[in-house]
Steps between C-alpha positions, in 0.01 A plus 500: 500500500687771691858544600399486865697246700359356822640275759237378747628354832297242674550275803350412829506725805859545627667370183694825458313670217487851652849472646656416167290773325648766737838415355381642171377832655785713371524346149416758242383250238240333728165626629346314796141456600405325825165320476512347850602823666219686316249243617609519864454877493147462361369254752302610806593232744391555864690204650809296427311184382642371176151381401377862483786579269394212274139607494578858415754402235234284329249793525748744337571246218123462426453876466766547234405490131774256407547366856864632513651763716703592195197707396598758759839552331397582139674840503823358633487217247444745208785720631728202518407406143574857376835506688605158365555369852451149630197463733566290804176392663528388862249249620312361204258265684209402282400374155339842450832678569669263257241562227504879555875533467549248226230663295692827510804360312648190352809596704356384835697249703385345833776421751415290808714537811508168689609472861454214743199537730695505824734769367202709381331463840817619678518803264150612568558461876804722472332766283197520734239648265170561681297242316763228450402161651629470858544128518604220259148351470350842396785542257422159340132601476604818323715307257197281415284808451763665269504183290118515464505881442711444193855394574423134389454631142812715508724215603399315186569781259804681649772569246782478755545367848755647738587309815552745780677305777806712527554865540309780331792586267498149349126531423555849359778378264295204382213741409736747330651220292155386396385854407818547295444164320143603417538872434876573486459814707603471864854520633 
């Protein structure tokens, strides 16, 4: 296999995936791709109903050859491999994402960020993204949808779990420590 090294981050909405990934933005030895952000930019949603987001996400997934948004990032992945950088993938959400990235290299590791539901709900209320669930019941429905969409598989095969109940810096340091243990490359 290749020398490509990939860390995939997964976790339910509001767990802190994208927030912790932003902490790596200025690290020269890491290249970041944001699957969730890419998906949100591709969707043509005409209202703020979370159900429409779900329907369109499923439609996008069905149209892809391998079913993974990673397909849109082939050039970035190849550049990362040439440069010898670690690829950090924000928002791995499905079995297809898992298969896509793990088939690229034997150096793929899946890290799940875990945060209590009430804390995640408070975070999404504070960030105020347009299509985030507005009430706790809708949030719980979205969690159930994510589990069916693919998260239920990922929780079973994650290589590392990071509990994110504290501050962002703690989560970042836990992830750095894990990357160092696996790839001996991040300071």
